C-alpha positions as a printed Julia matrix, in Angstrom:
218×3 Matrix{Float64}:
 -38.12   17.46  -85.34
 -36.31   16.03  -88.37
 -35.52   18.13  -91.43
 -37.47   15.88  -93.8
 -40.53   15.66  -91.52
 -43.25   17.97  -90.24
 -44.19   17.74  -86.53
 -47.86   18.1   -85.47
 -49.57   17.87  -82.06
 -52.52   15.49  -81.67
 -54.72   17.05  -78.95
 -56.92   13.98  -78.4
 -54.03   11.68  -77.45
 -51.96   14.62  -76.15
 -48.92   13.46  -78.12
 -46.74   14.65  -80.96
 -46.47   12.95  -84.33
 -44.4    13.74  -87.37
 -44.99   12.8   -91.01
 -42.49   12.57  -93.82
 -42.85   15.45  -96.24
 -42.7    13.03  -99.17
 -45.77   11.2   -97.8
 -43.97    7.93  -97.05
 -45.22    7.56  -93.47
 -45.35    9.04  -89.98
 -44.2     8.35  -86.4
 -45.56    9.31  -82.98
 -43.38   10.34  -80.06
 -43.42   12.09  -76.67
 -41.94   15.49  -75.93
 -41.72   17.39  -72.63
 -45.31   18.64  -72.87
 -46.92   15.26  -73.62
 -44.83   13.6   -70.88
 -45.97   16.28  -68.42
 -49.64   15.87  -69.42
 -49.51   12.08  -68.99
 -48.02   12.59  -65.52
 -50.81   15.09  -64.81
 -53.39   12.47  -65.86
 -51.95    9.97  -63.35
 -52.05   12.59  -60.56
 -55.58   13.83  -61.35
 -57.01   10.28  -61.47
 -55.29    9.07  -58.28
 -53.25    6.35  -60.0
 -50.83    4.66  -57.61
 -48.1     4.38  -60.24
 -47.41    4.49  -63.96
 -44.87    2.88  -66.27
 -42.31    4.62  -68.48
 -41.67    1.93  -71.06
 -38.39    3.1   -72.6
 -36.03    5.99  -71.85
 -32.81    5.29  -73.75
 -33.62    8.07  -76.23
 -33.97   10.57  -73.38
 -30.22   10.77  -72.69
 -28.88   13.86  -74.47
 -25.24   14.45  -75.51
 -24.82   16.77  -72.5
 -26.1    13.89  -70.26
 -29.36   15.71  -69.5
 -32.65   13.77  -69.42
 -35.43   16.26  -70.3
 -38.35   13.79  -70.32
 -37.51   12.18  -66.97
 -36.78   15.59  -65.47
 -40.21   16.8   -66.63
 -41.87   13.84  -64.86
 -40.01   14.6   -61.63
 -40.83   18.33  -61.9
 -44.54   17.6   -62.34
 -44.58   15.15  -59.4
 -42.84   17.73  -57.21
 -45.2    20.51  -58.36
 -48.59   19.12  -59.51
 -49.76   22.68  -60.27
 -47.06   23.16  -62.93
 -48.54   24.26  -66.28
 -47.65   21.6   -68.85
 -48.36   23.96  -71.76
 -45.9    26.51  -70.39
 -46.22   30.26  -70.82
 -46.86   32.08  -74.09
 -43.13   32.27  -74.66
 -42.43   28.68  -73.68
 -43.82   25.69  -75.54
 -42.93   23.2   -72.82
 -42.3    23.32  -69.08
 -38.74   23.87  -67.97
 -37.63   20.68  -66.22
 -35.72   20.66  -62.98
 -32.52   18.64  -63.32
 -32.23   15.97  -60.67
 -29.26   13.92  -59.59
 -29.16   10.3   -60.61
 -30.04    8.08  -57.62
 -27.03    6.47  -55.98
 -27.19    3.62  -53.5
 -24.87    4.57  -50.68
 -24.79    4.29  -46.95
 -26.91    7.46  -46.59
 -30.03    5.57  -47.75
 -32.95    5.89  -45.36
 -32.94    3.17  -42.75
 -35.84    0.74  -42.85
 -36.29    0.46  -39.06
 -37.47    3.4   -36.91
 -34.72    5.5   -35.38
 -34.88    6.35  -31.66
 -32.75    8.63  -29.57
 -30.97    7.04  -26.61
 -32.53    8.29  -23.38
 -30.32   10.79  -21.62
 -30.02   10.87  -17.87
 -27.79   12.43  -15.33
 -25.26    9.98  -13.95
 -26.92    7.53  -11.61
 -25.27    6.63   -8.31
 -23.46    3.34   -8.66
 -21.66    3.01   -5.29
 -23.02    0.35   -2.98
 -24.03    1.2     0.64
 -21.0     1.66    2.94
 -20.66    0.41    6.53
 -19.17    2.48    9.3
 -16.19    0.84   10.97
 -17.07   -0.98   14.18
 -15.42    0.0    17.45
 -12.71   -2.28   18.73
 -13.82   -4.26   21.82
 -12.64   -2.81   25.15
 -11.31   -5.43   27.59
 -12.25   -5.12   31.25
 -10.43   -6.78   34.12
 -12.42   -9.83   33.42
 -12.08  -10.14   29.71
 -15.55   -9.66   28.32
 -16.24   -8.57   24.81
 -18.47   -5.58   24.47
 -20.99   -5.79   21.68
 -20.15   -3.83   18.58
 -22.37   -1.07   17.37
 -24.78   -1.97   14.69
 -23.56   -0.72   11.31
 -25.22    2.42   10.07
 -26.37    2.1     6.47
 -26.52    5.03    4.16
 -29.75    5.68    2.33
 -30.25    3.35   -0.57
 -29.69    4.97   -3.95
 -32.79    5.93   -5.88
 -32.97    5.77   -9.63
 -34.05    8.8   -11.53
 -36.94    8.18  -13.93
 -35.67    7.47  -17.4
 -36.62    9.85  -20.13
 -38.99    8.33  -22.67
 -37.33    7.96  -26.07
 -38.43   10.53  -28.61
 -40.66    9.28  -31.44
 -39.03    8.05  -34.61
 -38.18   10.69  -37.16
 -40.5    10.73  -40.18
 -39.38    9.04  -43.37
 -37.43   11.37  -45.59
 -35.58   11.37  -48.9
 -31.8    11.65  -49.22
 -30.7    15.07  -50.46
 -31.25   15.42  -54.22
 -32.54   11.85  -54.62
 -35.2    10.98  -57.22
 -36.76    7.53  -57.06
 -38.62    5.34  -54.56
 -37.91    4.71  -50.86
 -39.38    2.25  -48.37
 -41.59    3.77  -45.65
 -43.65    2.48  -42.72
 -41.22   -0.38  -42.02
 -41.09   -1.42  -45.7
 -44.84   -2.12  -45.93
 -45.26    0.97  -48.16
 -43.17    2.98  -50.59
 -43.18    6.63  -51.62
 -41.82    8.82  -54.43
 -38.83   11.13  -53.96
 -38.3    14.01  -56.41
 -35.08   16.0   -55.98
 -34.92   14.98  -52.3
 -38.59   15.82  -51.56
 -41.3    13.28  -50.66
 -44.21   13.52  -53.1
 -47.64   11.94  -53.14
 -49.09    9.56  -50.57
 -47.42    6.31  -49.36
 -48.39    3.35  -51.55
 -48.96   -0.08  -49.97
 -47.23   -3.27  -51.14
 -49.35   -6.35  -51.75
 -50.05   -8.94  -49.02
 -46.95  -10.93  -48.08
 -44.56   -8.47  -49.74
 -42.37   -5.6   -48.6
 -40.67   -2.87  -50.58
 -37.12   -3.68  -51.73
 -35.11   -0.53  -52.49
 -32.47   -2.54  -54.35
 -34.91   -3.5   -57.1
 -37.22   -0.48  -56.6
 -40.25   -2.75  -56.29
 -42.32   -4.79  -53.82
 -40.89   -8.26  -53.25
 -41.8   -11.35  -51.26
 -40.31  -11.36  -47.77
 -37.93  -14.15  -46.81
 -36.85  -14.82  -43.25
């Protein structure tokens, strides 16, 4: 609220507006409550996504972002009261860490555990040494004994790999991640998956670098 203006809430549009006290004009704007209520509208009507047009004015001197934090808080807790309590005019946002693209990003292909087995026998069958031929007075060669083979090694049944771990958000991350082998994407709020997976259009997959669905190239 500016000193030379009076701020008023417009219940129909669920937004704030302020008019100059000298009658020279007015402006409309969003505060934490109106941002929360617009997020609530998207949730209640099953919208797959919504657009925040401009956020440069949301960065405060202490580097907090109250409007964006309110959106993330509402997505993480759809039951949050946007009007707040009697002592609070707006919901208290939960501060989230800015998303960083590092090596701990969720992998796009399913992860499997290597099957574990006891050590399998690798030695090949051994032959017993043959007896040396015994010479009689008339030198005849006695037949050697047939080699005795050890039992052939048997392989233990391999353990079936465990199913892939479910898609999850990096700790503290707020943004979008690819799920279901990049064919869908899902919201993360403070490291928690929120909402249902959303499908990309035909011929596209989700690209985490641009936070959007993109055409696939081989």
